[in-house]
PDB file as gemmi writes it, atoms N, CA and C in Angstrom:
CRYST1    1.000    1.000    1.000  90.00  90.00  90.00 P 1                      
ATOM      1  N   MET A   1      46.854 -89.610  57.798  1.00  0.00           N  
ATOM      2  CA  MET A   1      47.930 -90.021  57.137  1.00  0.00           C  
ATOM      3  C   MET A   1      48.361 -91.521  57.665  1.00  0.00           C  
ATOM      4  N   TYR A   2      48.432 -91.548  58.994  1.00  0.00           N  
ATOM      5  CA  TYR A   2      48.821 -92.718  59.682  1.00  0.00           C  
ATOM      6  C   TYR A   2      47.499 -93.111  60.584  1.00  0.00           C  
ATOM      7  N   LYS A   3      46.585 -92.929  60.013  1.00  0.00           N  
ATOM      8  CA  LYS A   3      45.253 -93.301  60.989  1.00  0.00           C  
ATOM      9  C   LYS A   3      45.405 -94.767  61.434  1.00  0.00           C  
ATOM     10  N   ASP A   4      46.019 -95.641  60.680  1.00  0.00           N  
ATOM     11  CA  ASP A   4      45.875 -97.130  61.134  1.00  0.00           C  
ATOM     12  C   ASP A   4      46.746 -97.231  62.405  1.00  0.00           C  
ATOM     13  N   ILE A   5      47.973 -96.545  62.461  1.00  0.00           N  
ATOM     14  CA  ILE A   5      48.687 -96.838  63.491  1.00  0.00           C  
ATOM     15  C   ILE A   5      48.234 -96.250  64.819  1.00  0.00           C  
ATOM     16  N   CYS A   6      47.456 -94.988  64.727  1.00  0.00           N  
ATOM     17  CA  CYS A   6      46.900 -94.363  65.846  1.00  0.00           C  
ATOM     18  C   CYS A   6      45.735 -95.217  66.299  1.00  0.00           C  
ATOM     19  N   ILE A   7      44.851 -95.855  65.439  1.00  0.00           N  
ATOM     20  CA  ILE A   7      43.882 -96.674  65.671  1.00  0.00           C  
ATOM     21  C   ILE A   7      44.411 -97.898  66.527  1.00  0.00           C  
ATOM     22  N   ALA A   8      45.472 -98.460  65.998  1.00  0.00           N  
ATOM     23  CA  ALA A   8      46.321 -99.628  66.728  1.00  0.00           C  
ATOM     24  C   ALA A   8      46.668 -99.195  68.043  1.00  0.00           C  
ATOM     25  N   ALA A   9      47.116 -97.972  68.200  1.00  0.00           N  
ATOM     26  CA  ALA A   9      47.562 -97.646  69.543  1.00  0.00           C  
ATOM     27  C   ALA A   9      46.522 -97.425  70.420  1.00  0.00           C  
ATOM     28  N   LYS A  10      45.425 -96.927  69.853  1.00  0.00           N  
ATOM     29  CA  LYS A  10      44.148 -96.591  70.804  1.00  0.00           C  
ATOM     30  C   LYS A  10      43.689 -98.031  71.265  1.00  0.00           C  
ATOM     31  N   LEU A  11      43.812 -99.127  70.345  1.00  0.00           N  
ATOM     32  CA  LEU A  11      43.298-100.485  70.801  1.00  0.00           C  
ATOM     33  C   LEU A  11      44.288-100.913  71.918  1.00  0.00           C  
ATOM     34  N   VAL A  12      45.580-100.562  71.821  1.00  0.00           N  
ATOM     35  CA  VAL A  12      46.439-100.918  72.841  1.00  0.00           C  
ATOM     36  C   VAL A  12      46.058-100.284  74.183  1.00  0.00           C  
ATOM     37  N   LEU A  13      45.831 -99.131  74.186  1.00  0.00           N  
ATOM     38  CA  LEU A  13      45.629 -98.337  75.384  1.00  0.00           C  
ATOM     39  C   LEU A  13      44.283 -98.491  75.849  1.00  0.00           C  
ATOM     40  N   LEU A  14      43.276 -99.061  75.149  1.00  0.00           N  
ATOM     41  CA  LEU A  14      41.924 -99.288  75.789  1.00  0.00           C  
ATOM     42  C   LEU A  14      41.965-100.195  76.973  1.00  0.00           C  
ATOM     43  N   ASN A  15      41.116 -99.856  77.688  1.00  0.00           N  
ATOM     44  CA  ASN A  15      40.930-100.734  79.100  1.00  0.00           C  
ATOM     45  C   ASN A  15      40.135-102.036  78.734  1.00  0.00           C  
ATOM     46  N   ILE A  16      40.485-102.912  77.903  1.00  0.00           N  
ATOM     47  CA  ILE A  16      39.650-104.070  77.410  1.00  0.00           C  
ATOM     48  C   ILE A  16      40.318-105.355  78.576  1.00  0.00           C  
ATOM     49  N   LYS A  17      39.287-105.729  79.179  1.00  0.00           N  
ATOM     50  CA  LYS A  17      39.670-106.891  80.021  1.00  0.00           C  
ATOM     51  C   LYS A  17      38.842-108.245  79.637  1.00  0.00           C  
ATOM     52  N   GLY A  18      39.444-109.317  79.936  1.00  0.00           N  
ATOM     53  CA  GLY A  18      38.696-110.532  79.961  1.00  0.00           C  
ATOM     54  C   GLY A  18      39.212-111.293  78.877  1.00  0.00           C  
ATOM     55  N   ARG A  19      38.282-112.619  78.935  1.00  0.00           N  
ATOM     56  CA  ARG A  19      38.601-113.469  77.743  1.00  0.00           C  
ATOM     57  C   ARG A  19      37.434-113.272  76.810  1.00  0.00           C  
ATOM     58  N   GLY A  20      37.377-113.802  75.556  1.00  0.00           N  
ATOM     59  CA  GLY A  20      36.305-113.830  74.533  1.00  0.00           C  
ATOM     60  C   GLY A  20      36.082-112.451  74.194  1.00  0.00           C  
ATOM     61  N   VAL A  21      37.003-111.729  73.825  1.00  0.00           N  
ATOM     62  CA  VAL A  21      36.718-110.326  73.445  1.00  0.00           C  
ATOM     63  C   VAL A  21      36.609-110.522  71.935  1.00  0.00           C  
ATOM     64  N   ARG A  22      35.288-110.025  71.559  1.00  0.00           N  
ATOM     65  CA  ARG A  22      35.073-109.756  70.091  1.00  0.00           C  
ATOM     66  C   ARG A  22      35.645-108.815  69.295  1.00  0.00           C  
ATOM     67  N   LEU A  23      36.335-108.831  68.227  1.00  0.00           N  
ATOM     68  CA  LEU A  23      36.879-107.870  67.423  1.00  0.00           C  
ATOM     69  C   LEU A  23      35.954-107.044  66.607  1.00  0.00           C  
ATOM     70  N   ARG A  24      35.536-105.925  66.821  1.00  0.00           N  
ATOM     71  CA  ARG A  24      34.725-105.233  65.992  1.00  0.00           C  
ATOM     72  C   ARG A  24      35.059-103.547  66.035  1.00  0.00           C  
ATOM     73  N   PRO A  25      34.626-102.879  64.945  1.00  0.00           N  
ATOM     74  CA  PRO A  25      35.046-101.312  65.047  1.00  0.00           C  
ATOM     75  C   PRO A  25      34.279-100.618  66.188  1.00  0.00           C  
ATOM     76  N   SER A  26      33.064-101.062  66.520  1.00  0.00           N  
ATOM     77  CA  SER A  26      32.480-100.316  67.603  1.00  0.00           C  
ATOM     78  C   SER A  26      33.197-100.437  68.819  1.00  0.00           C  
ATOM     79  N   LEU A  27      34.032-101.490  68.935  1.00  0.00           N  
ATOM     80  CA  LEU A  27      34.814-101.580  70.138  1.00  0.00           C  
ATOM     81  C   LEU A  27      35.648-100.314  70.449  1.00  0.00           C  
ATOM     82  N   LEU A  28      35.918 -99.742  69.462  1.00  0.00           N  
ATOM     83  CA  LEU A  28      36.937 -98.485  69.498  1.00  0.00           C  
ATOM     84  C   LEU A  28      36.306 -97.271  69.576  1.00  0.00           C  
ATOM     85  N   ARG A  29      34.849 -97.084  69.332  1.00  0.00           N  
ATOM     86  CA  ARG A  29      33.941 -96.104  69.719  1.00  0.00           C  
ATOM     87  C   ARG A  29      34.420 -94.852  68.749  1.00  0.00           C  
ATOM     88  N   LEU A  30      34.512 -95.106  67.484  1.00  0.00           N  
ATOM     89  CA  LEU A  30      34.946 -94.068  66.503  1.00  0.00           C  
ATOM     90  C   LEU A  30      33.633 -93.434  65.880  1.00  0.00           C  
ATOM     91  N   SER A  31      33.745 -92.007  65.471  1.00  0.00           N  
ATOM     92  CA  SER A  31      32.574 -91.477  65.003  1.00  0.00           C  
ATOM     93  C   SER A  31      32.777 -91.111  63.507  1.00  0.00           C  
ATOM     94  N   ASP A  32      33.947 -91.016  63.002  1.00  0.00           N  
ATOM     95  CA  ASP A  32      34.277 -90.568  61.495  1.00  0.00           C  
ATOM     96  C   ASP A  32      34.134 -91.737  60.792  1.00  0.00           C  
ATOM     97  N   LEU A  33      33.475 -91.799  59.614  1.00  0.00           N  
ATOM     98  CA  LEU A  33      33.247 -92.908  58.824  1.00  0.00           C  
ATOM     99  C   LEU A  33      34.626 -93.520  58.189  1.00  0.00           C  
ATOM    100  N   SER A  34      35.675 -92.479  57.938  1.00  0.00           N  
ATOM    101  CA  SER A  34      36.932 -92.909  57.463  1.00  0.00           C  
ATOM    102  C   SER A  34      37.759 -93.802  58.514  1.00  0.00           C  
ATOM    103  N   ASP A  35      37.515 -93.272  59.696  1.00  0.00           N  
ATOM    104  CA  ASP A  35      38.233 -93.912  60.846  1.00  0.00           C  
ATOM    105  C   ASP A  35      37.723 -95.304  60.951  1.00  0.00           C  
ATOM    106  N   ILE A  36      36.391 -95.386  60.712  1.00  0.00           N  
ATOM    107  CA  ILE A  36      35.669 -96.763  60.956  1.00  0.00           C  
ATOM    108  C   ILE A  36      36.252 -97.643  59.828  1.00  0.00           C  
ATOM    109  N   LYS A  37      36.376 -97.256  58.661  1.00  0.00           N  
ATOM    110  CA  LYS A  37      36.960 -97.934  57.464  1.00  0.00           C  
ATOM    111  C   LYS A  37      38.375 -98.395  57.800  1.00  0.00           C  
ATOM    112  N   THR A  38      39.242 -97.467  58.377  1.00  0.00           N  
ATOM    113  CA  THR A  38      40.425 -97.836  58.802  1.00  0.00           C  
ATOM    114  C   THR A  38      40.595 -98.830  59.861  1.00  0.00           C  
ATOM    115  N   ALA A  39      39.739 -98.605  60.572  1.00  0.00           N  
ATOM    116  CA  ALA A  39      39.701 -99.513  61.965  1.00  0.00           C  
ATOM    117  C   ALA A  39      39.454-101.024  61.483  1.00  0.00           C  
ATOM    118  N   SER A  40      38.390-101.082  60.353  1.00  0.00           N  
ATOM    119  CA  SER A  40      38.072-102.393  60.135  1.00  0.00           C  
ATOM    120  C   SER A  40      39.133-102.970  59.462  1.00  0.00           C  
ATOM    121  N   TYR A  41      40.053-102.282  58.531  1.00  0.00           N  
ATOM    122  CA  TYR A  41      41.367-102.830  58.079  1.00  0.00           C  
ATOM    123  C   TYR A  41      42.297-103.265  59.130  1.00  0.00           C  
ATOM    124  N   VAL A  42      42.413-102.422  60.090  1.00  0.00           N  
ATOM    125  CA  VAL A  42      43.428-102.878  61.290  1.00  0.00           C  
ATOM    126  C   VAL A  42      42.895-104.083  61.910  1.00  0.00           C  
ATOM    127  N   LEU A  43      41.543-104.109  62.285  1.00  0.00           N  
ATOM    128  CA  LEU A  43      40.860-105.321  63.012  1.00  0.00           C  
ATOM    129  C   LEU A  43      40.930-106.470  62.055  1.00  0.00           C  
ATOM    130  N   LYS A  44      41.014-106.576  60.888  1.00  0.00           N  
ATOM    131  CA  LYS A  44      41.107-107.613  59.958  1.00  0.00           C  
ATOM    132  C   LYS A  44      42.363-108.267  60.217  1.00  0.00           C  
ATOM    133  N   TRP A  45      43.416-107.302  60.077  1.00  0.00           N  
ATOM    134  CA  TRP A  45      44.812-107.775  60.137  1.00  0.00           C  
ATOM    135  C   TRP A  45      45.155-108.479  61.554  1.00  0.00           C  
ATOM    136  N   ILE A  46      44.542-107.927  62.584  1.00  0.00           N  
ATOM    137  CA  ILE A  46      44.522-108.361  63.981  1.00  0.00           C  
ATOM    138  C   ILE A  46      43.643-109.755  64.102  1.00  0.00           C  
ATOM    139  N   GLU A  47      42.701-109.868  63.433  1.00  0.00           N  
ATOM    140  CA  GLU A  47      41.783-110.971  63.438  1.00  0.00           C  
ATOM    141  C   GLU A  47      42.465-112.143  62.656  1.00  0.00           C  
ATOM    142  N   LYS A  48      43.515-111.902  61.736  1.00  0.00           N  
ATOM    143  CA  LYS A  48      44.260-112.889  61.137  1.00  0.00           C  
ATOM    144  C   LYS A  48      45.274-113.534  61.974  1.00  0.00           C  
ATOM    145  N   GLU A  49      45.726-112.557  62.898  1.00  0.00           N  
ATOM    146  CA  GLU A  49      46.670-113.111  63.874  1.00  0.00           C  
ATOM    147  C   GLU A  49      46.189-113.950  65.052  1.00  0.00           C  
ATOM    148  N   VAL A  50      45.066-113.480  65.597  1.00  0.00           N  
ATOM    149  CA  VAL A  50      44.483-113.942  66.821  1.00  0.00           C  
ATOM    150  C   VAL A  50      43.285-114.707  66.718  1.00  0.00           C  
ATOM    151  N   GLY A  51      42.432-114.422  65.734  1.00  0.00           N  
ATOM    152  CA  GLY A  51      41.099-115.165  65.663  1.00  0.00           C  
ATOM    153  C   GLY A  51      40.132-113.979  65.778  1.00  0.00           C  
ATOM    154  N   LYS A  52      38.781-114.393  65.760  1.00  0.00           N  
ATOM    155  CA  LYS A  52      37.724-113.445  65.842  1.00  0.00           C  
ATOM    156  C   LYS A  52      37.439-113.154  67.285  1.00  0.00           C  
ATOM    157  N   VAL A  53      37.650-114.193  68.157  1.00  0.00           N  
ATOM    158  CA  VAL A  53      37.317-113.861  69.558  1.00  0.00           C  
ATOM    159  C   VAL A  53      38.656-114.162  70.171  1.00  0.00           C  
ATOM    160  N   ALA A  54      39.186-113.458  71.122  1.00  0.00           N  
ATOM    161  CA  ALA A  54      40.471-113.636  71.602  1.00  0.00           C  
ATOM    162  C   ALA A  54      40.755-113.107  73.028  1.00  0.00           C  
ATOM    163  N   ASP A  55      41.638-113.351  73.748  1.00  0.00           N  
ATOM    164  CA  ASP A  55      41.867-112.666  74.896  1.00  0.00           C  
ATOM    165  C   ASP A  55      42.311-111.330  74.875  1.00  0.00           C  
ATOM    166  N   SER A  56      42.135-110.482  75.867  1.00  0.00           N  
ATOM    167  CA  SER A  56      42.460-109.055  75.687  1.00  0.00           C  
ATOM    168  C   SER A  56      43.936-108.897  75.725  1.00  0.00           C  
ATOM    169  N   HIS A  57      44.672-109.565  76.463  1.00  0.00           N  
ATOM    170  CA  HIS A  57      46.116-109.412  76.360  1.00  0.00           C  
ATOM    171  C   HIS A  57      46.682-109.876  75.034  1.00  0.00           C  
ATOM    172  N   VAL A  58      46.219-110.899  74.405  1.00  0.00           N  
ATOM    173  CA  VAL A  58      46.780-111.339  73.049  1.00  0.00           C  
ATOM    174  C   VAL A  58      46.254-110.202  72.038  1.00  0.00           C  
ATOM    175  N   ILE A  59      45.098-109.581  72.193  1.00  0.00           N  
ATOM    176  CA  ILE A  59      44.742-108.617  71.132  1.00  0.00           C  
ATOM    177  C   ILE A  59      45.811-107.407  71.389  1.00  0.00           C  
ATOM    178  N   LYS A  60      46.156-107.118  72.447  1.00  0.00           N  
ATOM    179  CA  LYS A  60      46.979-106.000  72.669  1.00  0.00           C  
ATOM    180  C   LYS A  60      48.365-106.323  72.239  1.00  0.00           C  
ATOM    181  N   ILE A  61      48.754-107.461  72.489  1.00  0.00           N  
ATOM    182  CA  ILE A  61      50.138-107.932  71.814  1.00  0.00           C  
ATOM    183  C   ILE A  61      50.063-107.834  70.343  1.00  0.00           C  
ATOM    184  N   ALA A  62      49.107-108.264  69.650  1.00  0.00           N  
ATOM    185  CA  ALA A  62      48.869-108.267  68.170  1.00  0.00           C  
ATOM    186  C   ALA A  62      48.737-106.732  67.642  1.00  0.00           C  
ATOM    187  N   ALA A  63      48.175-105.977  68.457  1.00  0.00           N  
ATOM    188  CA  ALA A  63      48.064-104.582  67.817  1.00  0.00           C  
ATOM    189  C   ALA A  63      49.441-103.873  68.103  1.00  0.00           C  
ATOM    190  N   THR A  64      50.093-104.087  68.999  1.00  0.00           N  
ATOM    191  CA  THR A  64      51.604-103.542  69.204  1.00  0.00           C  
ATOM    192  C   THR A  64      52.357-104.262  68.121  1.00  0.00           C  
ATOM    193  N   ARG A  65      52.149-105.449  67.707  1.00  0.00           N  
ATOM    194  CA  ARG A  65      52.928-105.970  66.614  1.00  0.00           C  
ATOM    195  C   ARG A  65      52.551-105.214  65.292  1.00  0.00           C  
ATOM    196  N   TYR A  66      51.341-104.988  65.228  1.00  0.00           N  
ATOM    197  CA  TYR A  66      50.935-104.293  63.912  1.00  0.00           C  
ATOM    198  C   TYR A  66      51.483-102.892  63.906  1.00  0.00           C  
ATOM    199  N   ILE A  67      51.566-102.216  64.974  1.00  0.00           N  
ATOM    200  CA  ILE A  67      52.304-100.929  65.001  1.00  0.00           C  
ATOM    201  C   ILE A  67      53.778-100.953  64.676  1.00  0.00           C  
ATOM    202  N   TYR A  68      54.402-102.069  65.296  1.00  0.00           N  
ATOM    203  CA  TYR A  68      55.905-102.282  65.097  1.00  0.00           C  
ATOM    204  C   TYR A  68      56.142-102.448  63.685  1.00  0.00           C  
ATOM    205  N   GLU A  69      55.378-103.382  63.067  1.00  0.00           N  
ATOM    206  CA  GLU A  69      55.435-103.882  61.445  1.00  0.00           C  
ATOM    207  C   GLU A  69      55.298-102.580  60.616  1.00  0.00           C  
ATOM    208  N   ARG A  70      54.069-101.817  60.972  1.00  0.00           N  
ATOM    209  CA  ARG A  70      54.072-100.430  60.215  1.00  0.00           C  
ATOM    210  C   ARG A  70      55.139 -99.551  60.300  1.00  0.00           C  
ATOM    211  N   LEU A  71      55.516 -99.256  61.561  1.00  0.00           N  
ATOM    212  CA  LEU A  71      56.600 -98.208  61.659  1.00  0.00           C  
ATOM    213  C   LEU A  71      57.904 -98.796  60.961  1.00  0.00           C  
ATOM    214  N   SER A  72      58.284-100.136  60.996  1.00  0.00           N  
ATOM    215  CA  SER A  72      59.385-100.572  60.273  1.00  0.00           C  
ATOM    216  C   SER A  72      59.324-100.484  58.844  1.00  0.00           C  
ATOM    217  N   GLU A  73      58.059-100.567  58.263  1.00  0.00           N  
ATOM    218  CA  GLU A  73      57.852-100.338  56.764  1.00  0.00           C  
ATOM    219  C   GLU A  73      58.300 -98.827  56.476  1.00  0.00           C  
ATOM    220  N   LEU A  74      57.630 -97.947  57.363  1.00  0.00           N  
ATOM    221  CA  LEU A  74      57.836 -96.489  57.242  1.00  0.00           C  
ATOM    222  C   LEU A  74      59.277 -96.114  57.204  1.00  0.00           C  
ATOM    223  N   LEU A  75      60.173 -96.865  57.976  1.00  0.00           N  
ATOM    224  CA  LEU A  75      61.477 -96.386  58.229  1.00  0.00           C  
ATOM    225  C   LEU A  75      62.332 -97.020  57.051  1.00  0.00           C  
TER     226      LEU A  75                                                      
END                                                                             
């Protein structure tokens, strides 16, 4: 039900380092097809915020912002 929030949280907790990180579903290492589709939706939202290639710290901040916005919508 809240797969998108879980996937964004996983993105925040991943040990991604460096500059020039490309956003793609394989970055999250998901196996279920529905999870991959949900991840592509979340990554598209983050891509609109930071661009296709971004710094790892900026990606984590954007994913945190996504989690905050989704939780505020639900409350």
